N, C-alpha and C positions, 0 to 999 in steps of 0.2 A: 207431193211431185204431181203436178201439171203435164199429163201427158201430149205428147205430140203426136198428130196421125202421120204414122210411116209409109211409106210409099208401098204398091201390092209388092208381094215378093216377086223377082221377077221370072217368067216362065221358062224352065230349061225343058234341053230336049231330053227324050228316054235315054239316050246314048250317055249324057252329061250327069243325068241322074244315076244311073246305072255305075257310072266310074267313080263319081265319090261316094255310094254305097258299098262297092264292092272295098275301096280304099281304105274307107272308116271301119270297117266290119273286120279287117284284117287287124285293124290297130287294134281294135277291141277285143279280137280271139288273142293276140297277144298278153295283154294283163287277166282273161278268164282262165287260158291254161296254165299261166305261171301260180294262179292259186292252186291249179290241182296234181300238175306233172310232180311236186316235189312229195308229194305223200307218202308213195314208193319207194324213194331213196331215201330217205331221210334214215332209215337205220343204216346203211351203209354210208352214207355221210358220216354220223355220229363215230361209227367207228374207225375212217380211213383218216379222220383228223384228230382221232383219241380224245374227242369230249364229247360222251353220247347224252351227258348229263345236260348239256345247252343245245342239243340239236334241236328241241321243241320251238326254239327263237326263230331259227332259219323260216320256219311258216307264217310265226305271229307276228314278227318284226314287219313283214310285208302287209299285213293286213292291217296293223297299227299305222305306219306312214302313210301307206294308202290315202288309208277313212281321214285321216287327218288333215291332208293338204286337198282334199276332191273340193270342199266350198271353194278355195281357192282359185284352183283353176278355174271356174264357171266365174266368178267376177272379173279374174283375166281377160278372159276370152269375152266378158263384155264389153270390157276399156281397150283390148288392143287387137282385136278379130280372133276368129278361132281358127285359121291356119296358122299364123306361127307359133300360137301356144299350143297347138296339139303337135307340130313339129318338135317343138322341144319337150313335151313330154316322152314322145317317139323316141329322142336322142337319150334324155336322162334314162329313159329305160333301158336302152340297148347298152349304153354304156354300163349302168351298174350289172346288167347280164355277163358281160363281158369281164367284169371284177371280181363276179361271184365265180365264173368259170376259172378266173386264175388264183382264187382264194388257196392260201397255205395253211390257214388257220381257221379255227372253228369263229374268232371274234372276228377276223376281215370278212369271211362268208356271211356274219350276222349284219356286218356294217355294211358290206355290198348289198343285201339285200333291201335294208333300210332302204338305199339309193333307187333300189328298183322299184319300190313300194313309190320314192318318191315322183317318179314319171309315170306310173301305172295307175297312180290317184288318177288319174286326168283323163286316160284313154275311155274308158268306158261313159263317163259323163259327158265326155266333149261329143264323143260318138252323137249319143244320144240328143244335144242339143243341134250338131250339122244338120242330123234327120229332119229339125224343125226346123232349121234355117230354107230347107230347100222345097221341103213339101207340105202342104197346107195341112191343118188339123182334121179334116174330114175324110182325106186320104191316108193319114200317116198311120192309123192303126194297122194298116195290111203291114206296113214295113218293121213293124215294133217284133214282128214274130219272126226276123232275121235276129234279132238281139236275142230273143230268149232260144233259139237255134246255135247262137254262138257259146252262150252258157253251158247248154246239154253235150255240144259236141267235146267242150273244153272238159265238162265232166267224166264225158264215158272216155273221151281219146287221151285224159291227160295222165291219170293212173296207169295205164297199159302202155305210152311212150314211155312213161318214168320207169317201170319195172324195165323195158326192151333195152332202155340207154344204161340203165346199170347193170344189169346182169351179163350184156356182149359186148358193152363200148364201155363207157366211165360214168361214173354220175356226174362229173362236169358237164356230159354233152346236152342235160337238160337245161343249160345254160348257154351254150355256144347254139345251140337249135333258134335262139332268138336272134341271134347275129343275122343271117341271112333274110330272117323273118322282118326283124326290125326293118334292115336297108329298101325290103322291097315297097314295106308299109311306108314307110318314108319316102319312096320315089312315087308313090302311088299316089298318096295325099298331097303331096307337095304339087304335082301336075294338076289334079282333080279339081283342089278345093281354090286353085285360081280363079275360077267360075262360081265360086260359092258369092252370094250375095252376102253384103255388108251391110250391119245394124248398131256399129258400135257408136256411142256417145262420150262426150269427154266425163270421166269419173273420176273421182279419188278412190286411189286404194287404201283402206283403214288397214294400215298396216299392223297397228298396235291391236285392233280387233282380231286381227286374222293369227298373230300369236297366240291371244288368248285364248281362241277356240282353241288351236291345236295343242295347247297346254292340257285345257280341259282335258280333249280327246284323249290323249296320251295319255294321261294321268287316269282316265276311266277305264280305257282297254288294256292298260299294266293291270289292275287291280281285278279286270275279269280275267286274262290271262294265268295270273299267278295263284288268285285264289280257288283253295281247292284241291292245289298240284303241289306247288311248291311253297306255300303255306297256307295255314286255315282261313277260313271266311272269316273268324271272329280276331286273329292275329294283329297284333299293334301295324305289321306293315301295312295290310291290307286295308285295314280301316284308315291309318293317313292318308294313304293313295285316295279313298273314296274322300277322305276330307279335302286333300288337296284338289280337286276333281270339281265337288261342290263349291269349293271358294273360287275357283277360276270360271264355272258358271254364271255362279253370280256378278263376276266382275263382267262376262260376257252381257248378260242380260243387262248392267249397268250402261255399258258402252253402245250397247243398240238403242237406249233411250236417248243417250248424250251426244253420241260422233254427231257431226254433220253429213256425213253419208258412211254409215256403219255397213260393214261387209255383206251382212245380208238385211237388204230395207225390212223398216218395221211394216211396211205399207205390205211387202209382200207375206210376210208372216200372218198379218192380220187376215188377209185373202181368204176368205171361207173354202174356197175351192183349193188353192194352194194348201193351205194348213192340214183341211181333212183328208185330201186326197196323200199328203205325205202321211201321214200319221195311220191311215188303213195300209198304205204301201209297208211301214214300218212294222206292222203287226203282221201283213200277211205274208210279206216274204223273209221275214227274221224266223218265223215259225217253222216255213218250208224250208230255209236251209238248217236251220235245229233238225227237222227230220230227214234232209236227206245225209245229216252227219253221223245221227245218232239210229237209223232204220237198220244198217249193216250188224250194227250191236246186236239187235232186238233178233235178226235172223239169226245169228250166232250162238247166243245166251239163251234164247226162251225156243227158237225153232229149231236148235241143233243143226245149221246149216256150218257149212266149211267155209274159209274164207272167201274164198276163190269164187265159188259160188252167191255169197250173199253180195257180192258187188253186181252180177248178173242179174240177182233179184231186186236190185234196185231201180234198173232201167225201168219199168213201167214209170216210176216216181217222176224220171227225169222226162219220158215222152209224154207222159199226159200232161205236162209243163206246156209242151210245144205245142201241143194240139190244141189245148184251152186258148192259149195265145194268139192261136193262128184263127180260130173260130171266133174270138172278140175281136181281134182285129175286122175282120171282115164284115162282124156284124155294124159293127160303128161306123160306114161306109153307108149302110142303110137304114138303120135305125134311128128316128129321132129321141127317143129313151135308151139311149145307149147303157146307161146304168142297170139295167134290167138283167141282161146276160152273167154280166159278174156278181148281182144279190143274189141270184140263184144258183151260180156257182162258189161261193161262199157257205149260203145255206148246204151244198150239196158236201163241201166239205168238212162242215162242222158236225153232219151227221154221220159222215165217216168217221170223223175221230171219236165220234160220241158210242159207234157200233167198236171201234178196237179196246178203248176206254172199259166197257162194260162186257164184250165176250172175246178179249184180248186171247185169256188162256185156252179158250174152246174153238179157237178158228184154225184150219187149215191154212198150208201155204197159200193154197188156190184162193182163197177167200182174203185171205190178208193182199195180197197181189190185185186182186179185185179191186178192193179199199183203198189202197193206195193210189192207184191209177184213177178212182174216182175223186179221191182227195185231189190228187196233181193237180186234174182237169178243171175240177172248179178253182182251183189256186192261179191256175194259168189265165183265165178268163181278168181276173183280177190288172194283171202287168200293161198292157196296152192300154184300158182306161183311165188308169191314176196317172199315168207317162201322158198319155196326151190331153187329156183332160188340165192337168198342170201348166202344161204348156201352152195351152187353149187359153189360159186364163191371165197372160202375162204380155206384157208387149217386149218385142223383138228383142230392145235391148236388154230386158232383164233375163231373157230366156237363159242364156249359160247360168246365172245365180240362181236361179228357181231349180234349173236341174241338177245341179251342184249339188244344193240345197235337199232335194228329193235322194239323190243318190247316197249322199253323206249320213241321212237320218234312215234310210235303207242299211247300209253296212251297218252304222249303232245297233239300230233294231237286231240285225243278225248276233252281233259280238252278243248282247245283252241276254236275248232268249238261248244261245248256243250256251251261254254261264249258266243261266238258268235249270237246263237240263243237267249241266254235268254236275251242277250241286245236286239235282235230284239222284242222278246216278252215285254220285261220291256220298250221298248221305244213307242211302243203303248199304252202300260197301263198309260203311263206318261202323253203320248200326251192327252187322254180323261178325266184324272185326273187333270191334270193341273197342273204337279209335278211331286216329285219322287214317283215311285211305287215298294213298297215294296214286297207286293204278288200279280200275275199276274192273273188276271180274267178279261179277254175279252169276248166281247159277239158283235154279229149280224155282222156290215161292220166290226167295227174294229177290232175283230178275223179275219175275211176273210182276211182282206189286211195284220194283222201281219204273218198269216201262208203262204199268198203267197210271202212273203219277205222271207221265211224261206226257203221254197220250191225253190224260187230262188237261195238263197244262196247256197242250195244243189246241185243247178245241178250245179253251179260253183266248189263247192268242186268235183262232181264226175268228169268233164273235165279236174281238174287240176291233178288226180289221173289217168287219162288216158292218159294225155300229158305225165306225167312223165312214165308210164308203155310203151309206143312207143321209149320213150329214151333208156327204159334199154335194155342192150346189151341180147340177148339169145344165152347164152353159150350153147352148147351141154351136157344134161344134164350124169353126170357119172354112170357107172353102178355098181363102186366100185371096179373093176377090177384094174383101173388104177389111178395115183397118182391127185390128185387136183389142179387145174392152180395155178399158182403162182401172187401174187398182183402183178398190174402193177401200 
């Protein structure tokens, strides 16, 4: 593909930028909140709808559909522009929320959550892409902290709001709250994004490639969500899903090579900055998500904390990420070698995980909190650097595709690594029960052993993230006055 020189990004006033950023941050908060607010309401939903066995799908189907459509939103925004595609995503998400609030049965609720995911899958990656459209790479790092803050706020506020709505109002309120938020987000983004610079060029949407990619993703995530819970990992059902996913992935690779304009351009995947940055985020973010999910269980089963206190004990893990992202974003503005800080951060995170692996049973709560704070601080430094570096390495008309691809693999990495951690715990529970363990509850030496293995796996994850970050090219960050580099 021969690159054409793009005009410089139009200079927007501070008021314009603020208006756009606030609007898209609210849209992103919708998606982030909906992934956490459901957790505390799920037992009540299962009882009220009389189908507790299927209630886990209320959470997992959202992640499944949102992950599957993320690359498609990126490509569509490159073809048709960010504003229209983002507004469509908000509308789909809001309509899905209304359907969830009205759902009379578990089956209809699960279907409505799938619809929510079809909208939510575009909100986060499109928000990051729009920030890239209006802010030069050299200044963009400072704005990435807003994205980290959104996720942390949703992680902290979601379970609390979900519990309050469920206990004092009705569980359906966790979905109805999206209606006013969605309307506000639509209104704010609709007006603000009219001033957004446009970079789209004529493209062809590879519909067949999109269908194949969604098939591969859905089959893989079904296997990961059902494996070890509904079915044993070695069961015929799970093996068949993995086989179907593998077949689809092979078909997608063939489609990338043969299609005139594939869903994800081959030049994009061959770009060393995009490839290594995406893989670094894949392992780093995936490992971090796994830690946020299983650390509360560690607090309860190894350190003997109550469930309510384990949630508060997780706060340092959340806040450290925001602090690290803020520091890294600021450093990118002033340092030529901006990779040095996240390299040091990932080394710090790896040392922290090594300490947890080796000294886990001997550490007090205080030292565990200190270590996970340092781990999250180190991981937080990675997030702005990988995002901005990937966007800095591509042309504006490929920005949506590159950002969507990065977010797709981040979500896929989270699913894979969480499934791996789950398999470790399930293996420990099965070992002491003499068979398959559907519900994981470990105590004493069994819990200590299982979590030591999880911490060792997390150490490997952070080291892999560090390896790919070291391999990622450190291109000079553009100030916005020169054209972006062509893909090589």
